N, C-alpha and C positions, 0 to 999 in steps of 0.2 A: 116589079119595081115601080115605085110611084115617081112620076115626073115632078119636076119643080113646080110646074104650073098646077098640077093636081094638088100638091101639098099646100100651095098658097090658097087655092080655092077652099080647101078643107079648113085651113087655119082661119080664113075669113068668116067661117061659119061659127067660130067660137066667140064667146063673150069677151069683152075687153079684159076682164080679170083673168080669164083662162089664157088669153093671148099673152098677157104679162107673165103668168106662171110659166107658159111654154117658152117664152123668150129667156127667162131666168134659167130654166132647165137646160136649154140648148147652150146657153152661154157657159154654164158650169161644166157641161159635157165637153165643150171645146177647150176650156181651160185644162181639164183633166187630161184630155188627149194630147195637148201640147206638152204638159208636164211629163207624160209618159214618153213622148218623142224626145224631149230633152234628156231624160234619164237614159234612154237607150243610146243616144248619141254620146253621152258621157261614158257609159260602159264600153262602147266601141273605142272611144279615144283612149281610155285607160288600158284596154287590152292592146291597142296599137303601141302605146308607150311601153308596155311591158315586153312586147315583141321587138322593141328597138326601132320601130318605124317612126317614132316621134322623139325628138330630142328636147331637152330643157332649153328654155330661152330666157333671157333677161326680161324682167317685168316691163321695163321701159319699151322694149321691142314689141311686146304683146299689146301694151296700151296704145302705142303708135299705130299698130296694125288695126286694132279695133276702131280707133278714131278715123282712120282712113276708110274703113269699111262703112262706118256710119255716115261719113261725109258723102259717099257714093250714093247712098239711099236718099 
């Protein structure tokens, strides 16, 4: 396993163009990983709904809850 420090030292040996390409690749990989995480969460929520563990809620309640969550951050 490579440590973060070793990775940084290795990256610093690359040209600026290569570092920019690496940055773009890592950024895209993180976006894809996040998409997969969101998709998995959605699948689990749908399954929970079908099992009766989640109940439908009025959209106003959902929006209020989302706004409250965002205000906490």
